[in-house]
N, C-alpha and C positions, 0 to 999 in steps of 0.2 A: 704165542709169543706176542710181544708188543710191537714187533717189526719184522723185517726180513733179514735173513742170515746170509752172510757171504764169508768165504774163506780166501785168504791171500797168502801166497808165498812171498815172504819179505826179501827184498833186494838190498844191496848196500846203499843205494840211493834212498830207499824207504827209511832206512835206519838213521838218516841224517836228521830226523825229527828229534832224536834223543841226543842230549848234550855230550854224553860220554863218547858215543860213536862218531858224532860230528867232529869232535876235537881229536880223537885218536885214530880214527879210520876214515879220513876224508874221502867222500865219493861225490863231489860236486858241491855247488854253493847253495842248493836248495835246503830248506829245513822243513821237510814235509814227507808225508806218505802219499804216494801216487794212488789214486782210485780210478780204476779203468773206466773209461767212458761207456763201454759196452755194458758194464754192470750198473753204474750210477744212472745213466740216461735210459738205456734200452730196457733195463729190468726194474729199476727202483723208482725213478722219478721222470717219467716220459715227458712231463710238462716242461722240463728243461731243454727239450729239443727245439722249442720255439726260439726264433732269432729276434723276436720283438724286443723293443727297448724296455718293456715292462718286466721282463724276466731278469732278475738280478744275476750278476756274474760272480757274486760271493755271498755266502750265508754264514752267519754266526752259529757256532756249534757248541752245544753242551756236551763235552767229551768226558767219558768215563773209561778209565784204564784199569784193567785187572791183570794180575800176573806180571812177569813170568812166575811160574810155580805158584806159591800161595800168596802172592802180592795182594795187599788189600786194595779196596776201591780208591782210586785217585780221580777226583773231579777237577777238570780244567776247562777253561774257555778258549776255544780255538775257532778256526773258520775253514770252510771249504771254498776254494776259488777256482775259477776256470783258467786252464792253460791252453796252449795250442792244440794238443792232442788229448790230454786227459785233464781230470780235475785233481786237486791236491787238498789233503788235510794239512793245513798250513798254520803258521803262527809262530809264537815263541818256542824256543827249544824246551824240551821236556827234561827236567832235572830229576835226579834221584831224590826222593823225600828224605828229610833229615833222619827219620826213624828207620829208613831202609837205604842206607848210603850206597849200596852196591846193586840195588834192585834191577836196573835195566842194563847193567854192564855185560851180562852174559848173552844178550841178544846178538845174533849173527845172521849173515845172509843165508837163506834157506830155512830159517825158522818161520813160524806161521802166526797169523793174526786172524782171530774170529771176530767178524764185525756184526753188530746188530744195528740196523738202521731203523729210524722211526717210520711209522706209517704216515701217510699224508701226501700232499702235493709236492712239498719241498723238504729238504733235509734240515733238521734242527737239533737232533740228538744222535750221537753215535756212541755205542758201547763196544770196547775192544778188549778181547782176552788175548794176551800175548803168550805164545808158547815157545820157550827156548829149550832146545834139546840138551843144552848144558846145565839147565836148572834142575834142582833136585826133584821137584814135583812133576816135572815134564820129562825127565831124562829117559832116553831110550824109547819113548813112545810119542810119536807125533800124531797119535790118534788117527792113523791111516790117512791123514790128509795128503801126504806125499803122492800116494798112488791115486787118490781121488782127483787131484788136480792134473796129474800127468804132465802134459806140456803147457797147460793153461796157467796164467799168472794169477787169476782171480775168478772165482765162480760163485754162483748162488746155490745154496743147498737148502733143502726143506728141514724144518725143525725135527721131523720124524727121522730123517737120515742122520742128523746131528745126534739125536738121542741114541740111535743104534751104534754109532761110532763111539760115543762116550761109554755106553754100556759095555762094549767089547773091551775098551781100554781099561775100564774100571778104576778110575783115579780115586784117590782118597776123598772122602766125603767133604773135606774142607776145601777142596780145590774150587777156585772161583768159576771154573767152566760150567758148574752146575747152575750158575746164574743165567746161562744162555739156553737152558732147556726148561721144560715144565709146562708145556701147553695144557696138558690134562689137569694139572694142579690149578693153573690160573683159571681155566674154564670152570672147574669145580667151585673155586672161591667166588667167582662172579655169579654163579648160580645159587650161591648161598650155602655151599657145603662147608663143613667144619673140618673134615678129615684132612684135606689138602693143606688148610691153614696150619693145623697142628704139625703136619709133616714138614712143612717149610720152616716153621719157627723152631723146630727141634734140630735143624741142621746148623753146623758151624758156619757154613756159607749160605746166608739167607737170600733167597730170591726176593727182590723188592718189587712193589707195585705202586706206581704213582696214581693219583686220582685220575689223571688223563688216560693212563693205560687201562685203568678199571673201566672207565666209560667206553673206551674203544673196544674193550673185550666184550662188554655188555652189548654194544651195538653189533659186533660181529656174531655173537650168539643169537641175537634176534634175526640177523640175516640168514644164518645157517638153519635156524628153526623154520623160517619161511621157505627156504630152499628145499629142506627135507620134506615139507608138506607138498611142495610142488612135484618132487620126485614121486611121492605116493599117489598124488592125484593123477599123474601121467601113467603110472603103473596100473591103477584101478581103471583108468579109461581104456587101456589096452585089454584088460581082462573083460571089460564090458563089451568091447568090440568083438572079442573072441567068444562071447557067450558063456564065459566062465562065472560071471556074476550077473545078477538081474538088474541091480541098480546100486548107486552109491551117492553120497553127498559130502562135499567138503564144508563141514559145518563151521569150523573156526575161521574161515575166510570172512564170514559175516558176523561172527560172534566170538571174539577172542577170549572171553572169560568162560566159554563153555568147557565142561569137564572132559570133553573128548574132541578129537579133531575131525573125524569122519564117522559115518556109518555106512555099512554095506549090507546087501542081502543076496542070497543065491538059493536056487532050488526050493523056494517056499520057506526057507529058514527065516525066522524073525531077524530083525536088525541086529547086526554085530557092530559094537562100538569099538573104535580103535583110536589110540593116541600115538602120535609120531614123536619119537625121541631121537634127535639128530645130533651128530658131531662130525666135523671134518676129519677127526682122528680115528683111532682104532676102536674096535668093538668094546674093549674092556673099560672104557671110560665110565665114570660113575653116572648112574641114572638118578634123576630127581623126579619125584612124584608128589604132587600136591595133595593136601587133605581132601579137597573136593573130588580129585580124581580117584583117590582110594575109596571114597564113599560110593562113587559111581561103579567102580570095579566090583564092589561087594554086593551089589543088588542081585538077589537070588535068581530072578527070572531072566537075567540078561547076560550076554557074553561080552567081555571087554578084552581086547587084545592090545599088545604093545608092538609097534612096528619100529624096530631099531635101524636107523639109517646111519651109515658110517663110511669111512674112507671115501669121502666125496672128492672126486677129481673131475673138473670140467663138467661134462654132461653125463657122467656115470657115477654110481654109488653102489654100495653093498646094502642088502636088506636081509634082516633076520626077524622072524615073527615069534613072539611068545603068545600062545593062545590061552585064553580064559584065565584071567588074573584073579578070579573070585576068591579062591582059598588063600592066596598070598595076601590079598588086601584085607580079608576078614581077620586073619591072624594078627596083622599089624594094627588094625583098628582096635582089636581086643586089648592089645598092649597099651595103645594110646589112651584108651578109655579109663585106664587105671591112674592116669595123671591126677594130681590134686585138683580140686575144684578151683576154677579160675586160671588154670594153666592149660595151654593148648599148643599143639605142634602144627605149624602151617604146612610143613612138608617133610618128607623123608628122603634120604639119599642112600644108595646101596649099589653094590657091584652087580652088573648084569649076569655074572656067573652064578648068582643065586637062583636064577630062573632057567627054565627049560626052553630054549629057543630052537626053532626049526633050522635046517641047514641054510647057509647063506646063498643068496642069488644076486646076480648083477642086474640092476635096473637102470634105465636111461631116461633122460628128459627128452620129450619130443622136440622136433626141430624148432617149433615156435617158442616153446618154453626156454630152450637153450639160448635163443636170440634175445 
């Protein structure tokens, strides 16, 4: 995701941001949606806790509204400002667009809003998907958010949890809520994959990616890649202490263009080379292998393994190993070698389900690495 996801149960006072509700169902003089301080400050932007004069008390916001039902993207300029207890998404009333004259009229207390807040120190962009139980595309399914919030007014949820909820609800593919999921697709695009790009472009509701989001995603991929290598380094260090391997080296730490990340040896066996493929998400996310890695994998006299790191949470992660990539790499290279002269493929992408991985194990960062 390009940011963090929150879910809020809308109250009558929240709906005062919308012109129809403000005029027909008055619930106070505010024209705003309340954003709980424990979410905005404690979870999203802790820098706002500071009471120094240098911290603004209001922020201009690029606001994107989706829904209810199949409502198209509506881009508005609003602001977030600090009140006594909470912060508010404030500004001018939101009117129904001319082409959708009744769009927001069905919103009622108890409906839900899915928020996506930008990454960074301060808020500057908010995307909101409004879900109205009375709207055709949302009717009868509040996507399990009612039970998820229970007695809470607003909560943070993971993109993984949101994907699970949407998958169970199975809304029409043109529903704009699909704009709020797709971590795996965004990760694949940022890594140069084409499958996710085609998948997104084929949907009636297309997930957009700004240049800033792309750069943030690339930076996060680099961070996760390094973190995955740290997990493997600590795992191999533990094996070394236990006498299960004789030696190893973290090669990519000093040479990032090397076609493998580590080598290890045990019981007199020649060096085994290994590459770490990391994701914060699920195991099934697409793998990307460079041409130079394929060539290294195919060397007849050497063994090359893939270490798949996934489901990274705090100081733990899951690891599955695919041993000896030689045959796979050789077959791929044989195909790539049939390309016309002057045409080359820099990398390939494929599902990890095409490989035979060992059973998953949980690995941990040592205390020093976790700090």
